[in-house]
GUBATOR-812667 format. One line per 2 residues: number of its first residue (from 0); for each residue x, y, z of C-alpha. Coordinates in nm, 4 decimals, decimal comma. Layout:
N
NUM) X Y Z ~ ... .
This chain:
406
0) -0,3641 -1,1196 -0,5204 ~ -0,2120 -1,0101 -0,7827 .
2) 0,1415 -0,9728 -0,6759 ~ 0,0841 -1,2736 -0,4536 .
4) -0,0189 -1,4491 -0,7953 ~ 0,2978 -1,3455 -0,9954 .
6) 0,5245 -1,4588 -0,6881 ~ 0,3689 -1,7681 -0,7046 .
8) 0,4180 -1,8341 -1,1006 ~ 0,7804 -1,7103 -1,0927 .
10) 0,8247 -1,9443 -0,7648 ~ 0,6885 -2,2112 -0,9960 .
12) 0,8722 -2,1537 -1,2962 ~ 1,2314 -2,2102 -1,0764 .
14) 1,2069 -2,6090 -1,1139 ~ 1,1405 -2,5797 -1,4832 .
16) 1,4099 -2,3199 -1,5420 ~ 1,6859 -2,5027 -1,3518 .
18) 1,5872 -2,8195 -1,5287 ~ 1,5995 -2,6439 -1,8894 .
20) 1,9647 -2,5366 -1,7423 ~ 2,0682 -2,8440 -1,6710 .
22) 1,9480 -3,0113 -2,0024 ~ 2,1163 -2,7326 -2,2377 .
24) 2,4572 -2,7190 -2,0310 ~ 2,4205 -3,1194 -2,1157 .
26) 2,3246 -3,0675 -2,4843 ~ 2,5841 -2,8165 -2,5381 .
28) 2,8744 -2,9870 -2,3319 ~ 3,1777 -3,1367 -2,4386 .
30) 3,0359 -3,5224 -2,3801 ~ 2,7494 -3,4617 -2,6323 .
32) 2,9758 -3,2656 -2,9378 ~ 3,0607 -3,5697 -3,1309 .
34) 2,6811 -3,6500 -3,1184 ~ 2,5693 -3,2178 -3,2369 .
36) 2,2804 -3,2611 -3,4857 ~ 2,0376 -2,9887 -3,6183 .
38) 1,8056 -3,1804 -3,3701 ~ 2,0175 -3,1953 -3,0682 .
40) 2,1188 -2,8007 -3,1381 ~ 1,7245 -2,6793 -3,2004 .
42) 1,6534 -2,8633 -2,8460 ~ 1,9290 -2,6687 -2,6545 .
44) 1,8575 -2,3535 -2,8081 ~ 1,4615 -2,4407 -2,6722 .
46) 1,6332 -2,5281 -2,3324 ~ 1,8115 -2,1748 -2,3419 .
48) 1,4730 -2,0015 -2,4137 ~ 1,2802 -2,1963 -2,0980 .
50) 1,5947 -2,0900 -1,8984 ~ 1,5641 -1,7307 -1,9835 .
52) 1,1642 -1,6630 -1,9082 ~ 1,0904 -1,4387 -1,6428 .
54) 1,1602 -1,1380 -1,4789 ~ 1,4698 -1,0293 -1,2444 .
56) 1,4290 -0,7658 -0,9578 ~ 1,7766 -0,6786 -0,8944 .
58) 1,9881 -0,3983 -1,0499 ~ 2,1927 -0,5490 -1,2993 .
60) 2,5876 -0,4347 -1,3116 ~ 2,6345 -0,1194 -1,5306 .
62) 2,9728 -0,3305 -1,6371 ~ 3,1368 0,0367 -1,7068 .
64) 3,5094 -0,0495 -1,5913 ~ 3,6931 0,1914 -1,8513 .
66) 3,6596 0,4888 -2,0419 ~ 3,8984 0,6632 -2,3133 .
68) 4,0331 1,0521 -2,1358 ~ 4,1749 1,1966 -2,4383 .
70) 4,4065 0,9292 -2,5757 ~ 4,4419 0,6956 -2,3008 .
72) 4,2104 0,4103 -2,1270 ~ 4,1417 0,5091 -1,7639 .
74) 3,9582 0,2831 -1,5121 ~ 3,6150 0,3608 -1,3939 .
76) 3,4561 0,2705 -1,0480 ~ 3,1066 0,2785 -0,9233 .
78) 3,0808 0,4433 -0,6229 ~ 2,7777 0,5003 -0,4078 .
80) 2,8323 0,8356 -0,2648 ~ 2,5201 0,9748 -0,0976 .
82) 2,2357 0,7660 0,0000 ~ 1,8631 0,8532 0,0523 .
84) 1,5555 0,5926 0,1318 ~ 1,4774 0,5438 -0,2030 .
86) 1,7687 0,6174 -0,4385 ~ 2,1459 0,6510 -0,4041 .
88) 2,3514 0,9001 -0,5823 ~ 2,6168 0,7037 -0,7661 .
90) 2,9418 0,8216 -0,8756 ~ 3,1235 0,6832 -1,1999 .
92) 3,4543 0,7808 -1,0489 ~ 3,7530 0,7825 -1,2922 .
94) 4,1097 0,7142 -1,1413 ~ 4,4306 0,8724 -1,2823 .
96) 4,2190 1,2031 -1,4285 ~ 4,3738 1,5301 -1,3262 .
98) 4,1829 1,7695 -1,5189 ~ 3,8663 1,9054 -1,3948 .
100) 3,5525 1,7883 -1,5910 ~ 3,2060 1,9250 -1,5606 .
102) 3,0374 1,7325 -1,3266 ~ 2,6739 1,5703 -1,4531 .
104) 2,3616 1,4699 -1,2400 ~ 2,2097 1,2078 -1,5201 .
106) 1,8329 1,1938 -1,3575 ~ 1,7024 0,8387 -1,4713 .
108) 1,3339 0,7091 -1,5277 ~ 1,1644 0,5678 -1,2346 .
110) 0,9385 0,3898 -1,4612 ~ 0,9494 0,0167 -1,3872 .
112) 1,3438 -0,0607 -1,5069 ~ 1,6682 0,0313 -1,3085 .
114) 1,8638 0,3267 -1,3820 ~ 2,1202 0,0787 -1,5436 .
116) 1,8651 0,1226 -1,8519 ~ 2,0745 0,4361 -1,9279 .
118) 2,4064 0,2583 -1,9495 ~ 2,4743 0,3398 -2,2657 .
120) 2,4006 0,7096 -2,1677 ~ 2,6421 0,7253 -1,9448 .
122) 2,9115 0,5162 -2,0965 ~ 2,8938 0,8244 -2,4072 .
124) 2,9262 1,0999 -2,1195 ~ 3,2149 0,9740 -1,9743 .
126) 3,5000 1,0828 -2,1279 ~ 3,4144 1,4225 -2,1250 .
128) 3,2275 1,4387 -1,7908 ~ 3,2102 1,3592 -1,4268 .
130) 2,9243 1,1574 -1,4202 ~ 2,6876 1,0992 -1,1275 .
132) 2,3196 0,9208 -1,1739 ~ 2,0443 0,8763 -0,9626 .
134) 1,9958 0,4897 -0,8735 ~ 1,6390 0,4298 -0,7779 .
136) 1,5900 0,1593 -0,5084 ~ 1,3495 -0,1201 -0,6010 .
138) 1,0476 -0,0139 -0,3949 ~ 0,9851 -0,3774 -0,2991 .
140) 1,3090 -0,3555 -0,0862 ~ 1,2491 -0,0391 0,1229 .
142) 1,0668 -0,0705 0,4605 ~ 0,7553 0,0575 0,5555 .
144) 0,9518 0,2431 0,8281 ~ 1,1155 0,4739 0,5747 .
146) 0,8232 0,6177 0,4812 ~ 0,6473 0,7143 0,1819 .
148) 0,7768 0,7907 -0,1825 ~ 0,5741 1,0134 -0,3973 .
150) 0,6250 1,3473 -0,6756 ~ 0,7547 1,5474 -0,3768 .
152) 0,9822 1,3255 -0,2731 ~ 1,1238 1,2221 -0,6050 .
154) 1,2174 1,6060 -0,6523 ~ 1,3646 1,6013 -0,3227 .
156) 1,6119 1,3387 -0,4154 ~ 1,7028 1,5340 -0,7095 .
158) 1,7463 1,8275 -0,5067 ~ 1,9732 1,6501 -0,2502 .
160) 2,1957 1,5070 -0,4775 ~ 2,2464 1,8214 -0,6684 .
162) 2,3236 1,9923 -0,3088 ~ 2,5761 1,7059 -0,2161 .
164) 2,7566 1,7425 -0,5622 ~ 2,8006 2,1105 -0,5030 .
166) 2,7234 2,4250 -0,6814 ~ 2,8306 2,4008 -1,1004 .
168) 2,6727 2,1053 -1,1227 ~ 2,4397 1,9768 -1,4817 .
170) 2,1291 1,7978 -1,4953 ~ 2,0543 1,5635 -1,7870 .
172) 1,7136 1,4016 -1,7190 ~ 1,5819 1,1595 -1,9587 .
174) 1,1799 1,0479 -2,0411 ~ 0,9450 1,0629 -1,7394 .
176) 1,1857 1,2849 -1,4769 ~ 1,2160 1,5647 -1,6760 .
178) 0,9330 1,7161 -1,5247 ~ 1,0813 1,6476 -1,2076 .
180) 1,4048 1,7817 -1,2901 ~ 1,2387 2,0893 -1,4270 .
182) 1,0444 2,1247 -1,1024 ~ 1,3847 2,0558 -0,9288 .
184) 1,5353 2,3530 -1,1280 ~ 1,3053 2,5972 -1,0529 .
186) 1,2486 2,5021 -0,6803 ~ 1,6502 2,5986 -0,6383 .
188) 1,6351 2,9314 -0,8415 ~ 1,3073 3,0440 -0,6326 .
190) 1,4976 2,9611 -0,2607 ~ 1,8565 3,0870 -0,3814 .
192) 1,9750 2,7618 -0,3760 ~ 2,3660 2,7872 -0,4491 .
194) 2,3667 2,3972 -0,5634 ~ 2,1184 2,5588 -0,8777 .
196) 2,2245 2,3137 -1,2129 ~ 2,4355 2,5505 -1,4368 .
198) 2,2672 2,3814 -1,7233 ~ 1,9513 2,1476 -1,7884 .
200) 1,8999 1,8822 -2,0869 ~ 1,5647 1,7701 -2,0736 .
202) 1,5455 1,4520 -2,3501 ~ 1,2011 1,3025 -2,4792 .
204) 1,0217 1,4158 -2,1441 ~ 0,6273 1,4300 -2,0868 .
206) 0,6597 1,8390 -1,9902 ~ 0,3393 1,8947 -2,1817 .
208) 0,1279 1,5459 -2,2844 ~ -0,1748 1,7759 -2,4026 .
210) 0,0408 1,8232 -2,7488 ~ 0,0477 1,5159 -3,0129 .
212) -0,1022 1,2886 -2,7841 ~ 0,0536 0,8903 -2,7453 .
214) -0,0909 0,5711 -2,6815 ~ 0,0971 0,6169 -2,3607 .
216) -0,1380 0,9355 -2,3007 ~ -0,4507 0,8019 -2,4358 .
218) -0,3963 0,5240 -2,1803 ~ -0,3506 0,7468 -1,9014 .
220) -0,6861 0,9784 -1,9586 ~ -0,8641 0,6788 -2,0747 .
222) -0,9677 0,5769 -1,7053 ~ -1,0239 0,8150 -1,3718 .
224) -0,7380 0,8186 -1,1279 ~ -0,9424 0,5761 -0,9277 .
226) -0,9082 0,2918 -1,1568 ~ -0,5319 0,2788 -1,1576 .
228) -0,5549 0,2862 -0,8057 ~ -0,7794 -0,0257 -0,7603 .
230) -0,6574 -0,2108 -1,0869 ~ -0,3070 -0,1728 -1,1034 .
232) -0,1595 -0,1223 -0,7400 ~ -0,0690 -0,4122 -0,5846 .
234) 0,0955 -0,4840 -0,2191 ~ 0,4376 -0,6547 -0,1870 .
236) 0,3914 -1,0047 -0,0285 ~ 0,5950 -1,1256 0,2938 .
238) 0,9546 -1,1929 0,2411 ~ 1,0817 -0,8778 0,1036 .
240) 1,1866 -0,5919 0,3257 ~ 0,9087 -0,3993 0,1995 .
242) 0,6318 -0,6132 0,2830 ~ 0,3114 -0,4565 0,2932 .
244) 0,4347 -0,1364 0,0666 ~ 0,1988 -0,0633 -0,1838 .
246) 0,3789 -0,0543 -0,4796 ~ 0,3205 -0,0104 -0,9210 .
248) 0,4535 -0,3377 -0,9837 ~ 0,7505 -0,3564 -1,2514 .
250) 0,6026 -0,6618 -1,4031 ~ 0,2793 -0,4505 -1,5211 .
252) 0,4575 -0,1875 -1,6228 ~ 0,6878 -0,3763 -1,8454 .
254) 0,3652 -0,6453 -1,9647 ~ 0,2493 -0,2363 -2,0796 .
256) 0,5915 -0,1601 -2,2666 ~ 0,5901 -0,4892 -2,4538 .
258) 0,2148 -0,4866 -2,5400 ~ 0,3131 -0,1655 -2,6911 .
260) 0,5595 -0,3573 -2,9897 ~ 0,4637 -0,6779 -2,9071 .
262) 0,5386 -0,7777 -3,2494 ~ 0,8920 -0,6936 -3,2269 .
264) 1,0048 -0,8384 -2,9320 ~ 0,8527 -1,1970 -3,0547 .
266) 1,0660 -1,1077 -3,3558 ~ 1,3262 -1,0448 -3,1920 .
268) 1,2920 -1,3725 -2,9604 ~ 1,2611 -1,5893 -3,2866 .
270) 1,5726 -1,4071 -3,4028 ~ 1,7523 -1,4798 -3,0720 .
272) 1,6520 -1,8691 -3,1416 ~ 1,7963 -1,9222 -3,4589 .
274) 2,1504 -1,7241 -3,3926 ~ 2,1179 -2,0003 -3,0913 .
276) 2,0733 -2,2794 -3,3421 ~ 2,2973 -2,1549 -3,5991 .
278) 2,5907 -2,0691 -3,3382 ~ 2,5724 -1,6645 -3,3984 .
280) 2,7291 -1,6211 -3,0693 ~ 2,7756 -1,2142 -3,1472 .
282) 2,4121 -1,2070 -3,2708 ~ 2,2554 -1,4212 -2,9634 .
284) 2,4872 -1,2266 -2,7148 ~ 2,3231 -0,8713 -2,8107 .
286) 1,9688 -0,9564 -2,8098 ~ 2,0682 -1,1134 -2,4938 .
288) 2,2210 -0,8300 -2,2877 ~ 1,9428 -0,6311 -2,4490 .
290) 1,6845 -0,8350 -2,2721 ~ 1,8630 -0,9378 -2,0040 .
292) 1,8469 -0,5412 -1,9019 ~ 1,4672 -0,4798 -2,0039 .
294) 1,3381 -0,7760 -1,8061 ~ 1,5121 -0,6483 -1,4754 .
296) 1,2187 -0,4688 -1,3412 ~ 1,1625 -0,2600 -1,0121 .
298) 0,8651 -0,1606 -0,7955 ~ 0,7398 0,1688 -0,8033 .
300) 0,6014 0,3166 -0,4616 ~ 0,2198 0,3820 -0,5313 .
302) 0,2575 0,7265 -0,4501 ~ 0,4789 0,8490 -0,7069 .
304) 0,2945 0,6706 -0,9801 ~ -0,0372 0,7753 -0,8927 .
306) 0,0547 1,1331 -0,8227 ~ 0,2388 1,1255 -1,1351 .
308) -0,0188 0,9828 -1,3678 ~ -0,2519 1,2529 -1,2300 .
310) -0,0082 1,5674 -1,2148 ~ 0,1530 1,4996 -1,5360 .
312) -0,0671 1,2932 -1,7793 ~ -0,4274 1,3536 -1,6602 .
314) -0,4137 1,7150 -1,5393 ~ -0,1598 1,8376 -1,6798 .
316) -0,0889 2,0598 -1,3924 ~ 0,3103 2,1832 -1,5254 .
318) 0,1959 2,3585 -1,8562 ~ -0,0890 2,5073 -1,6700 .
320) 0,0747 2,6545 -1,4035 ~ -0,1090 2,4664 -1,1531 .
322) 0,1962 2,2127 -1,0416 ~ 0,2691 2,2497 -0,6636 .
324) 0,6038 2,1443 -0,4272 ~ 0,5400 2,0470 -0,0782 .
326) 0,1897 2,2558 -0,1153 ~ 0,3676 2,5738 -0,2337 .
328) 0,3157 2,7609 -0,5968 ~ 0,6204 2,6910 -0,8123 .
330) 0,7779 3,0171 -0,9864 ~ 0,9546 2,8744 -1,3159 .
332) 0,9936 3,2470 -1,4162 ~ 1,2697 3,2270 -1,1644 .
334) 1,5274 2,9829 -1,3903 ~ 1,7384 3,2854 -1,4724 .
336) 2,0804 3,0980 -1,4869 ~ 2,0405 2,7348 -1,5960 .
338) 2,0667 2,7071 -1,9386 ~ 1,8112 2,5120 -2,1135 .
340) 1,8359 2,2406 -2,4125 ~ 1,5491 2,0157 -2,4891 .
342) 1,6027 1,6787 -2,6881 ~ 1,3043 1,4966 -2,9048 .
344) 1,3035 1,1795 -3,1402 ~ 1,1159 1,2439 -3,5024 .
346) 0,9448 0,8820 -3,4607 ~ 0,9194 0,9013 -3,0529 .
348) 0,5800 0,7118 -2,9915 ~ 0,5890 0,7622 -2,6100 .
350) 0,6415 1,0791 -2,5521 ~ 0,5822 1,2964 -2,9135 .
352) 0,7007 1,5861 -3,0661 ~ 0,6145 1,9113 -2,9218 .
354) 0,5486 1,7588 -2,5528 ~ 0,9100 1,8180 -2,4499 .
356) 1,0090 2,1344 -2,6121 ~ 0,7238 2,2950 -2,4447 .
358) 0,9756 2,3305 -2,1637 ~ 1,0703 2,6892 -2,3251 .
360) 0,7546 2,8018 -2,2945 ~ 0,7380 2,7677 -1,9353 .
362) 1,0637 2,9027 -1,8806 ~ 0,9568 3,2692 -1,9224 .
364) 1,2438 3,4093 -1,7017 ~ 1,5363 3,2410 -1,9359 .
366) 1,6640 3,4878 -2,2145 ~ 1,6584 3,3603 -2,5977 .
368) 2,0618 3,2991 -2,6094 ~ 2,0250 3,0205 -2,2904 .
370) 1,7684 2,8403 -2,4610 ~ 1,8297 2,5384 -2,7290 .
372) 1,5931 2,2940 -2,8877 ~ 1,7057 1,9464 -3,1239 .
374) 1,4566 1,7415 -3,3070 ~ 1,6916 1,4326 -3,4495 .
376) 1,5911 1,2692 -3,7404 ~ 1,4902 0,8948 -3,7747 .
378) 1,5090 0,7736 -3,3924 ~ 1,2401 0,6473 -3,1563 .
380) 1,2192 0,7116 -2,8023 ~ 1,5209 0,5138 -2,6696 .
382) 1,7283 0,6606 -2,9845 ~ 1,7446 0,9691 -2,8267 .
384) 1,9632 0,9110 -2,5511 ~ 2,0692 0,5301 -2,6879 .
386) 2,2627 0,4078 -3,0070 ~ 2,4534 0,5492 -3,2597 .
388) 2,2512 0,8400 -3,3783 ~ 2,2748 0,9545 -2,9965 .
390) 2,6555 0,9076 -2,9583 ~ 2,7257 1,0827 -3,2854 .
392) 2,4378 1,3387 -3,3783 ~ 2,2492 1,3735 -3,0373 .
394) 2,5324 1,3796 -2,7822 ~ 2,7642 1,6288 -2,9254 .
396) 2,5061 1,8934 -2,9150 ~ 2,4507 1,7806 -2,5337 .
398) 2,8419 1,8258 -2,4623 ~ 2,8699 2,1735 -2,6360 .
400) 2,5487 2,3024 -2,4161 ~ 2,7016 2,1773 -2,0909 .
402) 3,0660 2,2938 -2,2088 ~ 2,9082 2,6672 -2,2867 .
404) 2,7583 2,6805 -1,9420 ~ 2,9975 2,5501 -1,7872 .
């Protein structure tokens, strides 16, 4: 019923949004130009705010058309090079580049947003690396006949993507998938898989949530797993390819994220309204671009969401040595040739200090010269992998780590 109610409300808003769009175009159009006043600008801005109400459920475009290699600008083309039921290996192919660059698989979070949330991460990596990313599919668009997708399924997708890329690739995992990336590296090392990653960068991920628990961690432990299943899992309604699939809806996850910083998001929208009224296009565009991405949501397969909450956030199976893959124990000591870099943000209120660096205690087979940790001062969660300090201070460390391991 939760999903049906959401979809009904969304459908009912469409005529209202269409009307607001038409009114905004009229008020801002050439016919009204001679009659522009503060009142008409305010009304046009209000119409645009109404027009923007609601969420989208399709992946936005990364919008990366070029990058700089050396002293020249080269074209970039997005190519889906390997497709699996719940994700596609997306390659940012650079044209007219003769020099071989380190191949990097960016493992994107599957937490209610599309992989485009990491567009700034990819854009920064591109000049020096041959970049691929895990482009996760919206679960409501995956037919039931494709089967389920749980914790092991995520690890399997990462493993298959690395195998497709071939030996010598590097892993960069952001946030939630740091756990699955670490598991994939261990399993591949155990099995002697030649496509094991040469280096692994884990950024702001919940390796050990017992350390400095955040509000996210407290929420996960405040209820039994059955409560999450009964209250947060819904069924995709008719009209979608994945009709009948049980999912954790993206709109529920987004509501949780927004509620954590509700005041900040409200202020951002009041500021957007003011920018629209005053005609400050640069400021308005910056805000709109961010929220166009932030309000693009995808649904998670129910089994993946519930297993992640249970295994990672409630039972701490990874740091306790109790995590398995397809029913078999995982030997993290087997990781001996994959260099490890962990990155944390000083002000991270989602994965706090200490939770990611815990990976070093788990990878006991790695010699000290293959381990490195960086704590970035003055940034929160998103600042670890996006923004000015990511590009200017964190990225050079990531780049050197990959280069030294290549």
